ROKOL-221983 format. One record per residue: x, y, z of N, C-alpha, C, O, CB in turn; residue number from 0; residue in one letter. Coordinates in nm, 3 decimals. Atoms other than C-alpha are relative to their C-alpha. Glycine has a CB too. Layout:
N
n_east X n_north Y n_up Z ca_east X ca_north Y ca_up Z c_east X c_north Y c_up Z o_east X o_north Y o_up Z cb_east X cb_north Y cb_up Z num NUM residuo A
...
# end
This chain:
98
n_east 0.069 n_north -0.015 n_up 0.127 ca_east 1.795 ca_north 2.538 ca_up -8.581 c_east -0.138 c_north -0.064 c_up 0.006 o_east -0.231 o_north -0.018 o_up -0.060 cb_east 0.083 cb_north -0.062 cb_up -0.113 num 0 residuo X
n_east 0.127 n_north 0.071 n_up -0.010 ca_east 1.518 ca_north 2.300 ca_up -8.489 c_east -0.106 c_north 0.090 c_up 0.061 o_east -0.082 o_north 0.155 o_up 0.163 cb_east 0.015 cb_north -0.128 cb_up 0.084 num 1 residuo X
n_east 0.112 n_north -0.075 n_up -0.058 ca_east 1.184 ca_north 2.470 ca_up -8.432 c_east -0.130 c_north -0.071 c_up -0.030 o_east -0.132 o_north -0.170 o_up -0.103 cb_east -0.004 cb_north 0.144 cb_up -0.053 num 2 residuo X
n_east 0.130 n_north 0.065 n_up 0.014 ca_east 0.815 ca_north 2.385 ca_up -8.421 c_east -0.050 c_north -0.004 c_up -0.143 o_east -0.132 o_north -0.090 o_up -0.177 cb_east -0.101 cb_north 0.071 cb_up 0.086 num 3 residuo X
n_east 0.051 n_north -0.009 n_up 0.136 ca_east 0.761 ca_north 2.481 ca_up -8.785 c_east 0.085 c_north -0.077 c_up -0.100 o_east 0.059 o_north -0.070 o_up -0.220 cb_east -0.008 cb_north 0.143 cb_up -0.041 num 4 residuo X
n_east -0.085 n_north 0.075 n_up 0.093 ca_east 1.030 ca_north 2.255 ca_up -8.932 c_east -0.004 c_north -0.149 c_up 0.030 o_east -0.035 o_north -0.191 o_up 0.142 cb_east 0.145 cb_north 0.052 cb_up 0.005 num 5 residuo X
n_east -0.009 n_north 0.144 n_up -0.011 ca_east 1.067 ca_north 1.885 ca_up -8.993 c_east 0.145 c_north -0.040 c_up -0.021 o_east 0.209 o_north 0.007 o_up -0.114 cb_east -0.093 cb_north -0.071 cb_up -0.103 num 6 residuo X
n_east -0.138 n_north 0.047 n_up 0.011 ca_east 1.401 ca_north 1.713 ca_up -8.939 c_east 0.003 c_north -0.134 c_up -0.072 o_east -0.071 o_north -0.226 o_up -0.039 cb_east 0.066 cb_north -0.012 cb_up 0.140 num 7 residuo X
n_east -0.024 n_north 0.125 n_up 0.073 ca_east 1.517 ca_north 1.444 ca_up -9.185 c_east 0.149 c_north -0.020 c_up -0.012 o_east 0.226 o_north 0.075 o_up 0.004 cb_east -0.068 cb_north 0.002 cb_up -0.142 num 8 residuo X
n_east -0.142 n_north 0.036 n_up 0.000 ca_east 1.851 ca_north 1.265 ca_up -9.224 c_east 0.044 c_north -0.048 c_up -0.138 o_east -0.034 o_north -0.110 o_up -0.212 cb_east 0.029 cb_north -0.109 cb_up 0.105 num 9 residuo X
n_east -0.053 n_north 0.030 n_up 0.133 ca_east 2.075 ca_north 1.217 ca_up -9.529 c_east 0.146 c_north -0.042 c_up 0.009 o_east 0.215 o_north -0.013 o_up 0.107 cb_east -0.015 cb_north 0.122 cb_up -0.092 num 10 residuo X
n_east -0.139 n_north 0.044 n_up 0.004 ca_east 2.406 ca_north 1.061 ca_up -9.629 c_east 0.094 c_north 0.108 c_up -0.049 o_east 0.209 o_north 0.115 o_up -0.006 cb_east 0.013 cb_north -0.122 cb_up -0.087 num 11 residuo X
n_east -0.088 n_north -0.100 n_up 0.059 ca_east 2.540 ca_north 1.355 ca_up -9.828 c_east -0.082 c_north 0.109 c_up -0.069 o_east -0.204 o_north 0.115 o_up -0.052 cb_east 0.098 cb_north -0.065 cb_up -0.100 num 12 residuo X
n_east 0.068 n_north -0.104 n_up 0.078 ca_east 2.456 ca_north 1.652 ca_up -10.051 c_east 0.055 c_north -0.003 c_up -0.141 o_east 0.158 o_north -0.065 o_up -0.168 cb_east 0.019 cb_north 0.141 cb_up 0.065 num 13 residuo X
n_east -0.048 n_north -0.011 n_up 0.137 ca_east 2.490 ca_north 1.729 ca_up -10.420 c_east -0.006 c_north 0.146 c_up -0.042 o_east -0.078 o_north 0.227 o_up 0.016 cb_east -0.084 cb_north -0.088 cb_up -0.097 num 14 residuo X
n_east 0.000 n_north -0.135 n_up 0.054 ca_east 2.562 ca_north 2.041 ca_up -10.616 c_east 0.108 c_north 0.086 c_up 0.062 o_east 0.166 o_north 0.053 o_up 0.166 cb_east -0.133 cb_north 0.064 cb_up 0.019 num 15 residuo X
n_east -0.097 n_north -0.097 n_up -0.050 ca_east 2.791 ca_north 2.337 ca_up -10.570 c_east -0.066 c_north 0.135 c_up 0.024 o_east -0.008 o_north 0.223 o_up 0.088 cb_east 0.117 cb_north 0.015 cb_up -0.098 num 16 residuo X
n_east 0.073 n_north -0.124 n_up -0.019 ca_east 2.529 ca_north 2.612 ca_up -10.579 c_east -0.087 c_north -0.011 c_up 0.124 o_east -0.133 o_north -0.119 o_up 0.160 cb_east -0.086 cb_north 0.033 cb_up -0.124 num 17 residuo X
n_east 0.088 n_north -0.003 n_up -0.116 ca_east 2.332 ca_north 2.717 ca_up -10.275 c_east -0.144 c_north 0.018 c_up -0.046 o_east -0.168 o_north 0.087 o_up -0.145 cb_east 0.041 cb_north 0.114 cb_up 0.096 num 18 residuo X
n_east -0.016 n_north 0.091 n_up -0.113 ca_east 2.109 ca_north 2.586 ca_up -10.140 c_east 0.042 c_north -0.138 c_up -0.048 o_east 0.003 o_north -0.181 o_up -0.157 cb_east -0.129 cb_north -0.009 cb_up 0.081 num 19 residuo X
n_east -0.039 n_north 0.136 n_up 0.034 ca_east 2.271 ca_north 2.243 ca_up -10.141 c_east -0.123 c_north -0.090 c_up -0.001 o_east -0.225 o_north -0.058 o_up 0.061 cb_east 0.106 cb_north -0.053 cb_up 0.101 num 20 residuo X
n_east 0.108 n_north 0.098 n_up 0.005 ca_east 2.050 ca_north 1.943 ca_up -10.218 c_east 0.046 c_north -0.122 c_up 0.080 o_east 0.147 o_north -0.183 o_up 0.047 cb_east -0.037 cb_north -0.038 cb_up -0.148 num 21 residuo X
n_east -0.033 n_north 0.116 n_up -0.081 ca_east 2.054 ca_north 1.672 ca_up -9.954 c_east -0.051 c_north -0.125 c_up -0.072 o_east -0.163 o_north -0.127 o_up -0.122 cb_east -0.061 cb_north 0.011 cb_up 0.143 num 22 residuo X
n_east 0.035 n_north 0.123 n_up 0.070 ca_east 2.052 ca_north 1.319 ca_up -10.100 c_east 0.031 c_north -0.121 c_up 0.088 o_east 0.105 o_north -0.111 o_up 0.186 cb_east 0.076 cb_north -0.009 cb_up -0.134 num 23 residuo X
n_east -0.023 n_north 0.124 n_up -0.073 ca_east 2.048 ca_north 0.961 ca_up -9.977 c_east -0.070 c_north 0.001 c_up 0.135 o_east -0.007 o_north -0.014 o_up 0.239 cb_east 0.149 cb_north -0.022 cb_up 0.019 num 24 residuo X
n_east 0.073 n_north -0.013 n_up -0.126 ca_east 1.772 ca_north 0.994 ca_up -9.720 c_east 0.012 c_north -0.127 c_up 0.084 o_east 0.009 o_north -0.239 o_up 0.033 cb_east -0.147 cb_north 0.030 cb_up -0.027 num 25 residuo X
n_east -0.015 n_north 0.108 n_up -0.099 ca_east 1.812 ca_north 0.781 ca_up -9.407 c_east -0.116 c_north 0.006 c_up 0.098 o_east -0.171 o_north 0.113 o_up 0.125 cb_east 0.136 cb_north 0.011 cb_up 0.075 num 26 residuo X
n_east 0.096 n_north 0.004 n_up -0.109 ca_east 1.564 ca_north 0.667 ca_up -9.148 c_east 0.072 c_north 0.035 c_up 0.130 o_east 0.194 o_north 0.023 o_up 0.140 cb_east -0.068 cb_north -0.139 cb_up 0.010 num 27 residuo X
n_east -0.060 n_north -0.040 n_up -0.127 ca_east 1.620 ca_north 0.785 ca_up -8.791 c_east 0.080 c_north -0.116 c_up 0.061 o_east 0.185 o_north -0.093 o_up 0.121 cb_east -0.108 cb_north 0.046 cb_up 0.099 num 28 residuo X
n_east -0.071 n_north 0.116 n_up -0.054 ca_east 1.723 ca_north 0.430 ca_up -8.691 c_east 0.132 c_north -0.026 c_up -0.072 o_east 0.220 o_north -0.092 o_up -0.017 cb_east -0.088 cb_north -0.123 cb_up -0.009 num 29 residuo X
n_east -0.122 n_north 0.024 n_up 0.079 ca_east 1.992 ca_north 0.431 ca_up -8.965 c_east 0.116 c_north 0.091 c_up 0.039 o_east 0.230 o_north 0.064 o_up 0.000 cb_east -0.031 cb_north 0.018 cb_up -0.145 num 30 residuo X
n_east -0.110 n_north -0.092 n_up -0.034 ca_east 2.193 ca_north 0.719 ca_up -8.818 c_east 0.073 c_north -0.040 c_up 0.128 o_east 0.179 o_north 0.014 o_up 0.158 cb_east -0.053 cb_north 0.141 cb_up 0.015 num 31 residuo X
n_east -0.060 n_north 0.037 n_up -0.129 ca_east 2.270 ca_north 0.548 ca_up -8.487 c_east 0.142 c_north -0.053 c_up -0.012 o_east 0.224 o_north -0.027 o_up 0.075 cb_east -0.085 cb_north -0.104 cb_up 0.067 num 32 residuo X
n_east -0.133 n_north 0.060 n_up 0.017 ca_east 2.574 ca_north 0.363 ca_up -8.621 c_east 0.082 c_north 0.068 c_up -0.108 o_east 0.181 o_north 0.012 o_up -0.155 cb_east -0.014 cb_north -0.146 cb_up -0.031 num 33 residuo X
n_east -0.074 n_north -0.072 n_up 0.103 ca_east 2.691 ca_north 0.624 ca_up -8.872 c_east 0.093 c_north 0.101 c_up 0.065 o_east 0.057 o_north 0.166 o_up 0.164 cb_east -0.097 cb_north 0.071 cb_up -0.099 num 34 residuo X
n_east -0.094 n_north -0.100 n_up -0.048 ca_east 2.997 ca_north 0.839 ca_up -8.814 c_east -0.035 c_north 0.139 c_up -0.050 o_east -0.016 o_north 0.239 o_up 0.020 cb_east 0.141 cb_north -0.036 cb_up -0.042 num 35 residuo X
n_east 0.030 n_north -0.128 n_up 0.065 ca_east 2.881 ca_north 1.112 ca_up -9.052 c_east -0.137 c_north -0.007 c_up -0.065 o_east -0.171 o_north -0.106 o_up -0.130 cb_east 0.108 cb_north 0.036 cb_up -0.105 num 36 residuo X
n_east 0.128 n_north -0.012 n_up 0.068 ca_east 2.537 ca_north 1.222 ca_up -9.167 c_east -0.040 c_north 0.147 c_up 0.000 o_east 0.021 o_north 0.230 o_up 0.069 cb_east -0.110 cb_north -0.087 cb_up 0.068 num 37 residuo X
n_east 0.052 n_north -0.135 n_up 0.010 ca_east 2.344 ca_north 1.536 ca_up -9.255 c_east -0.140 c_north 0.003 c_up 0.059 o_east -0.223 o_north -0.083 o_up 0.029 cb_east 0.001 cb_north 0.050 cb_up -0.146 num 38 residuo X
n_east 0.131 n_north -0.021 n_up -0.062 ca_east 2.048 ca_north 1.660 ca_up -9.050 c_east -0.061 c_north 0.120 c_up -0.070 o_east -0.015 o_north 0.233 o_up -0.052 cb_east 0.011 cb_north 0.021 cb_up 0.157 num 39 residuo X
n_east 0.062 n_north -0.108 n_up 0.075 ca_east 1.819 ca_north 1.864 ca_up -9.275 c_east -0.131 c_north 0.044 c_up 0.063 o_east -0.206 o_north -0.038 o_up 0.116 cb_east -0.024 cb_north -0.042 cb_up -0.143 num 40 residuo X
n_east 0.123 n_north -0.056 n_up -0.054 ca_east 1.537 ca_north 2.094 ca_up -9.165 c_east -0.081 c_north 0.059 c_up -0.114 o_east -0.031 o_north 0.139 o_up -0.193 cb_east 0.031 cb_north 0.109 cb_up 0.108 num 41 residuo X
n_east 0.087 n_north -0.036 n_up 0.111 ca_east 1.242 ca_north 2.148 ca_up -9.398 c_east -0.128 c_north 0.063 c_up 0.052 o_east -0.177 o_north 0.029 o_up 0.160 cb_east -0.033 cb_north -0.124 cb_up -0.086 num 42 residuo X
n_east 0.128 n_north -0.058 n_up -0.038 ca_east 0.931 ca_north 2.364 ca_up -9.386 c_east -0.113 c_north -0.091 c_up -0.047 o_east -0.087 o_north -0.198 o_up -0.102 cb_east -0.016 cb_north 0.142 cb_up -0.061 num 43 residuo X
n_east 0.117 n_north 0.082 n_up 0.034 ca_east 0.577 ca_north 2.233 ca_up -9.445 c_east -0.010 c_north -0.031 c_up -0.149 o_east -0.070 o_north -0.131 o_up -0.187 cb_east -0.126 cb_north 0.069 cb_up 0.046 num 44 residuo X
n_east 0.003 n_north 0.023 n_up 0.145 ca_east 0.622 ca_north 2.265 ca_up -9.824 c_east 0.120 c_north -0.080 c_up -0.050 o_east 0.131 o_north -0.106 o_up -0.169 cb_east -0.004 cb_north 0.133 cb_up -0.073 num 45 residuo X
n_east -0.117 n_north 0.079 n_up 0.038 ca_east 0.947 ca_north 2.066 ca_up -9.821 c_east 0.121 c_north 0.083 c_up -0.041 o_east 0.216 o_north 0.029 o_up -0.097 cb_east -0.036 cb_north -0.090 cb_up -0.112 num 46 residuo X
n_east -0.112 n_north -0.088 n_up 0.033 ca_east 1.178 ca_north 2.366 ca_up -9.869 c_east 0.107 c_north -0.014 c_up 0.108 o_east 0.077 o_north -0.008 o_up 0.227 cb_east -0.046 cb_north 0.149 cb_up -0.014 num 47 residuo X
n_east -0.112 n_north 0.015 n_up -0.093 ca_east 1.521 ca_north 2.319 ca_up -9.711 c_east 0.029 c_north 0.133 c_up 0.069 o_east 0.065 o_north 0.231 o_up 0.004 cb_east 0.126 cb_north -0.051 cb_up -0.073 num 48 residuo X
n_east -0.027 n_north -0.119 n_up -0.079 ca_east 1.560 ca_north 2.574 ca_up -9.430 c_east 0.145 c_north 0.005 c_up 0.046 o_east 0.198 o_north 0.112 o_up 0.076 cb_east -0.092 cb_north 0.006 cb_up 0.120 num 49 residuo X
n_east -0.139 n_north 0.008 n_up -0.042 ca_east 1.907 ca_north 2.455 ca_up -9.337 c_east 0.037 c_north -0.143 c_up 0.031 o_east -0.047 o_north -0.233 o_up 0.028 cb_east 0.025 cb_north 0.088 cb_up 0.122 num 50 residuo X
n_east -0.046 n_north 0.134 n_up -0.035 ca_east 2.119 ca_north 2.158 ca_up -9.243 c_east 0.123 c_north 0.008 c_up 0.088 o_east 0.188 o_north 0.112 o_up 0.099 cb_east 0.030 cb_north -0.081 cb_up -0.126 num 51 residuo X
n_east -0.121 n_north 0.015 n_up -0.081 ca_east 2.391 ca_north 2.039 ca_up -9.010 c_east 0.071 c_north -0.127 c_up -0.046 o_east 0.008 o_north -0.230 o_up -0.066 cb_east -0.034 cb_north -0.006 cb_up 0.153 num 52 residuo X
n_east -0.081 n_north 0.117 n_up 0.025 ca_east 2.675 ca_north 1.803 ca_up -9.097 c_east 0.049 c_north -0.048 c_up 0.136 o_east 0.119 o_north 0.024 o_up 0.207 cb_east 0.120 cb_north 0.031 cb_up -0.099 num 53 residuo X
n_east -0.034 n_north 0.056 n_up -0.129 ca_east 2.721 ca_north 1.576 ca_up -8.796 c_east 0.110 c_north -0.104 c_up -0.020 o_east 0.094 o_north -0.198 o_up -0.098 cb_east -0.125 cb_north -0.062 cb_up 0.070 num 54 residuo X
n_east -0.113 n_north 0.092 n_up 0.010 ca_east 3.057 ca_north 1.398 ca_up -8.755 c_east 0.036 c_north -0.045 c_up 0.141 o_east 0.071 o_north 0.036 o_up 0.226 cb_east 0.124 cb_north 0.068 cb_up -0.071 num 55 residuo X
n_east -0.027 n_north 0.056 n_up -0.132 ca_east 3.110 ca_north 1.167 ca_up -8.458 c_east -0.076 c_north 0.075 c_up 0.110 o_east -0.021 o_north 0.102 o_up 0.217 cb_east 0.150 cb_north 0.002 cb_up 0.030 num 56 residuo X
n_east 0.086 n_north -0.064 n_up -0.099 ca_east 2.823 ca_north 1.340 ca_up -8.277 c_east 0.013 c_north 0.151 c_up 0.012 o_east -0.067 o_north 0.214 o_up 0.081 cb_east 0.028 cb_north -0.058 cb_up 0.129 num 57 residuo X
n_east -0.019 n_north -0.144 n_up -0.005 ca_east 2.953 ca_north 1.695 ca_up -8.327 c_east -0.044 c_north 0.065 c_up -0.131 o_east -0.027 o_north 0.008 o_up -0.238 cb_east 0.147 cb_north 0.034 cb_up 0.030 num 58 residuo X
n_east 0.038 n_north -0.075 n_up 0.120 ca_east 2.815 ca_north 1.955 ca_up -8.568 c_east 0.126 c_north 0.063 c_up -0.057 o_east 0.190 o_north 0.146 o_up 0.008 cb_east -0.110 cb_north 0.109 cb_up 0.032 num 59 residuo X
n_east -0.122 n_north -0.048 n_up 0.065 ca_east 3.098 ca_north 2.025 ca_up -8.813 c_east -0.026 c_north 0.114 c_up -0.096 o_east 0.063 o_north 0.194 o_up -0.126 cb_east 0.067 cb_north -0.114 cb_up -0.073 num 60 residuo X
n_east 0.037 n_north -0.101 n_up 0.098 ca_east 2.913 ca_north 2.249 ca_up -9.056 c_east -0.149 c_north 0.024 c_up 0.013 o_east -0.226 o_north -0.069 o_up 0.035 cb_east 0.038 cb_north -0.044 cb_up -0.145 num 61 residuo X
n_east 0.143 n_north -0.032 n_up -0.007 ca_east 2.580 ca_north 2.431 ca_up -9.050 c_east -0.033 c_north 0.108 c_up -0.102 o_east 0.038 o_north 0.208 o_up -0.114 cb_east -0.040 cb_north 0.045 cb_up 0.142 num 62 residuo X
n_east 0.053 n_north -0.099 n_up 0.094 ca_east 2.385 ca_north 2.616 ca_up -9.318 c_east -0.141 c_north 0.037 c_up 0.046 o_east -0.218 o_north -0.050 o_up 0.085 cb_east -0.002 cb_north -0.055 cb_up -0.147 num 63 residuo X
n_east 0.136 n_north -0.047 n_up -0.025 ca_east 2.076 ca_north 2.830 ca_up -9.250 c_east -0.038 c_north 0.088 c_up -0.118 o_east 0.035 o_north 0.180 o_up -0.155 cb_east -0.011 cb_north 0.079 cb_up 0.138 num 64 residuo X
n_east 0.041 n_north -0.069 n_up 0.121 ca_east 1.881 ca_north 2.958 ca_up -9.548 c_east -0.121 c_north 0.090 c_up 0.025 o_east -0.212 o_north 0.055 o_up 0.101 cb_east -0.031 cb_north -0.100 cb_up -0.109 num 65 residuo X
n_east 0.113 n_north -0.092 n_up 0.000 ca_east 1.647 ca_north 3.256 ca_up -9.589 c_east -0.040 c_north 0.023 c_up -0.145 o_east 0.045 o_north 0.045 o_up -0.231 cb_east 0.035 cb_north 0.136 cb_up 0.072 num 66 residuo X
n_east 0.050 n_north -0.011 n_up 0.136 ca_east 1.426 ca_north 3.284 ca_up -9.896 c_east -0.084 c_north 0.127 c_up -0.016 o_east -0.144 o_north 0.177 o_up 0.079 cb_east -0.083 cb_north -0.123 cb_up -0.037 num 67 residuo X
n_east 0.089 n_north -0.111 n_up 0.034 ca_east 1.250 ca_north 3.573 ca_up -10.069 c_east -0.142 c_north -0.053 c_up -0.012 o_east -0.164 o_north -0.174 o_up -0.013 cb_east 0.045 cb_north 0.070 cb_up -0.131 num 68 residuo X
n_east 0.141 n_north 0.040 n_up 0.016 ca_east 0.872 ca_north 3.570 ca_up -10.107 c_east -0.023 c_north -0.079 c_up -0.128 o_east -0.114 o_north -0.162 o_up -0.134 cb_east -0.089 cb_north 0.122 cb_up 0.001 num 69 residuo X
n_east 0.017 n_north 0.072 n_up 0.127 ca_east 0.914 ca_north 3.443 ca_up -10.463 c_east 0.072 c_north -0.135 c_up -0.001 o_east 0.073 o_north -0.204 o_up -0.104 cb_east 0.052 cb_north 0.086 cb_up -0.115 num 70 residuo X
n_east -0.065 n_north 0.130 n_up -0.011 ca_east 1.111 ca_north 3.138 ca_up -10.340 c_east 0.148 c_north -0.002 c_up -0.031 o_east 0.213 o_north -0.105 o_up -0.010 cb_east -0.067 cb_north -0.094 cb_up -0.089 num 71 residuo X
n_east -0.143 n_north -0.006 n_up 0.029 ca_east 1.456 ca_north 3.251 ca_up -10.448 c_east 0.079 c_north 0.011 c_up 0.131 o_east 0.037 o_north 0.078 o_up 0.225 cb_east 0.033 cb_north 0.121 cb_up -0.093 num 72 residuo X
n_east -0.085 n_north -0.007 n_up -0.117 ca_east 1.736 ca_north 3.201 ca_up -10.197 c_east 0.055 c_north 0.142 c_up 0.013 o_east 0.111 o_north 0.197 o_up -0.081 cb_east 0.116 cb_north -0.103 cb_up -0.008 num 73 residuo X
n_east -0.044 n_north -0.137 n_up -0.024 ca_east 1.818 ca_north 3.538 ca_up -10.043 c_east 0.128 c_north 0.005 c_up 0.082 o_east 0.215 o_north 0.088 o_up 0.057 cb_east -0.109 cb_north 0.079 cb_up 0.070 num 74 residuo X
n_east -0.112 n_north -0.008 n_up -0.095 ca_east 2.070 ca_north 3.461 ca_up -9.769 c_east 0.036 c_north -0.139 c_up 0.050 o_east -0.050 o_north -0.224 o_up 0.070 cb_east -0.035 cb_north 0.093 cb_up 0.119 num 75 residuo X
n_east -0.049 n_north 0.125 n_up -0.060 ca_east 2.286 ca_north 3.177 ca_up -9.640 c_east 0.096 c_north 0.037 c_up 0.112 o_east 0.193 o_north 0.109 o_up 0.090 cb_east 0.071 cb_north -0.092 cb_up -0.107 num 76 residuo X
n_east -0.090 n_north -0.016 n_up -0.114 ca_east 2.444 ca_north 3.180 ca_up -9.295 c_east 0.071 c_north -0.134 c_up 0.017 o_east 0.006 o_north -0.236 o_up 0.043 cb_east -0.076 cb_north 0.043 cb_up 0.131 num 77 residuo X
n_east -0.078 n_north 0.123 n_up -0.001 ca_east 2.725 ca_north 2.922 ca_up -9.290 c_east 0.097 c_north 0.005 c_up 0.117 o_east 0.180 o_north 0.096 o_up 0.127 cb_east 0.076 cb_north -0.020 cb_up -0.133 num 78 residuo X
n_east -0.086 n_north 0.008 n_up -0.117 ca_east 2.897 ca_north 2.819 ca_up -8.968 c_east 0.091 c_north -0.121 c_up -0.016 o_east 0.044 o_north -0.232 o_up -0.042 cb_east -0.084 cb_north -0.010 cb_up 0.131 num 79 residuo X
n_east -0.096 n_north 0.109 n_up 0.016 ca_east 3.216 ca_north 2.610 ca_up -8.984 c_east 0.026 c_north -0.071 c_up 0.134 o_east -0.034 o_north -0.038 o_up 0.235 cb_east 0.132 cb_north 0.053 cb_up -0.058 num 80 residuo X
n_east -0.030 n_north 0.083 n_up -0.117 ca_east 3.362 ca_north 2.359 ca_up -8.735 c_east 0.057 c_north 0.081 c_up 0.116 o_east 0.042 o_north 0.042 o_up 0.232 cb_east 0.098 cb_north -0.109 cb_up -0.037 num 81 residuo X
n_east -0.056 n_north -0.085 n_up -0.104 ca_east 3.539 ca_north 2.637 ca_up -8.544 c_east -0.102 c_north 0.098 c_up 0.057 o_east -0.070 o_north 0.175 o_up 0.147 cb_east 0.120 cb_north 0.076 cb_up -0.054 num 82 residuo X
n_east 0.104 n_north -0.090 n_up -0.046 ca_east 3.210 ca_north 2.823 ca_up -8.494 c_east 0.000 c_north 0.135 c_up -0.068 o_east -0.074 o_north 0.225 o_up -0.027 cb_east 0.014 cb_north 0.019 cb_up 0.146 num 83 residuo X
n_east -0.004 n_north -0.127 n_up 0.074 ca_east 3.296 ca_north 3.100 ca_up -8.739 c_east -0.110 c_north 0.001 c_up -0.105 o_east -0.126 o_north -0.094 o_up -0.181 cb_east 0.139 cb_north 0.022 cb_up -0.065 num 84 residuo X
n_east 0.112 n_north -0.009 n_up 0.092 ca_east 2.998 ca_north 3.221 ca_up -8.940 c_east 0.029 c_north 0.101 c_up -0.111 o_east 0.083 o_north 0.209 o_up -0.087 cb_east -0.127 cb_north 0.039 cb_up 0.073 num 85 residuo X
n_east -0.003 n_north -0.088 n_up 0.116 ca_east 2.993 ca_north 3.372 ca_up -9.287 c_east -0.142 c_north 0.014 c_up -0.050 o_east -0.219 o_north -0.082 o_up -0.049 cb_east 0.095 cb_north -0.055 cb_up -0.112 num 86 residuo X
n_east 0.132 n_north -0.024 n_up 0.058 ca_east 2.685 ca_north 3.529 ca_up -9.440 c_east 0.019 c_north 0.032 c_up -0.147 o_east 0.102 o_north 0.116 o_up -0.184 cb_east -0.075 cb_north 0.116 cb_up 0.074 num 87 residuo X
n_east -0.004 n_north -0.023 n_up 0.145 ca_east 2.630 ca_north 3.517 ca_up -9.813 c_east -0.136 c_north 0.054 c_up -0.041 o_east -0.238 o_north -0.012 o_up -0.020 cb_east 0.035 cb_north -0.132 cb_up -0.079 num 88 residuo X
n_east 0.123 n_north -0.058 n_up 0.052 ca_east 2.370 ca_north 3.748 ca_up -9.965 c_east -0.007 c_north -0.033 c_up -0.148 o_east 0.083 o_north 0.004 o_up -0.224 cb_east -0.006 cb_north 0.155 cb_up 0.024 num 89 residuo X
n_east 0.007 n_north 0.051 n_up 0.136 ca_east 2.251 ca_north 3.594 ca_up -10.291 c_east -0.094 c_north 0.078 c_up -0.091 o_east -0.065 o_north 0.095 o_up -0.209 cb_east -0.042 cb_north -0.141 cb_up 0.004 num 90 residuo X
n_east 0.098 n_north -0.069 n_up 0.085 ca_east 1.949 ca_north 3.787 ca_up -10.413 c_east -0.057 c_north 0.117 c_up 0.079 o_east -0.100 o_north 0.101 o_up 0.193 cb_east -0.114 cb_north -0.096 cb_up -0.047 num 91 residuo X
n_east 0.056 n_north -0.118 n_up -0.065 ca_east 1.837 ca_north 4.135 ca_up -10.330 c_east -0.151 c_north -0.013 c_up 0.004 o_east -0.212 o_north -0.063 o_up -0.090 cb_east 0.041 cb_north 0.131 cb_up -0.073 num 92 residuo X
n_east 0.146 n_north -0.001 n_up -0.013 ca_east 1.482 ca_north 4.167 ca_up -10.205 c_east -0.057 c_north 0.106 c_up -0.092 o_east -0.020 o_north 0.223 o_up -0.081 cb_east -0.043 cb_north 0.025 cb_up 0.146 num 93 residuo X
n_east 0.063 n_north -0.093 n_up 0.092 ca_east 1.275 ca_north 4.328 ca_up -10.477 c_east -0.126 c_north 0.056 c_up 0.065 o_east -0.205 o_north -0.020 o_up 0.122 cb_east -0.033 cb_north -0.069 cb_up -0.136 num 94 residuo X
n_east 0.114 n_north -0.063 n_up -0.067 ca_east 1.016 ca_north 4.575 ca_up -10.351 c_east -0.134 c_north -0.042 c_up -0.061 o_east -0.238 o_north -0.022 o_up 0.002 cb_east 0.014 cb_north 0.150 cb_up -0.005 num 95 residuo X
n_east 0.125 n_north 0.041 n_up 0.063 ca_east 0.758 ca_north 4.436 ca_up -10.596 c_east -0.038 c_north -0.143 c_up 0.033 o_east -0.147 o_north -0.188 o_up -0.002 cb_east 0.010 cb_north 0.016 cb_up -0.148 num 96 residuo X
n_east 0.025 n_north 0.142 n_up -0.031 ca_east 0.784 ca_north 4.078 ca_up -10.465 c_east -0.085 c_north -0.010 c_up 0.124 o_east -0.118 o_north -0.120 o_up 0.168 cb_east 0.132 cb_north -0.078 cb_up 0.020 num 97 residuo X
# end
């Protein structure tokens, strides 16, 4: 998920039940060394969450990747579980006028 156009930040958890989730409890990079569980969030230059990984004992247990429409609305979420199975959720149809 990491690429040149994203910034990685670390968090303790997320809030909300609607997608995209909101990562909360930001941690410094030095604070994750002794944590069993944390979230690794990837953000674009404007601070929009592109996706995240839930890391448990060094392994990625859950991953979300988000795609947005031109108007900023979430269009698609690709969610991969601990077994590596991915589900895609289409949330908003792309409008031809956007």
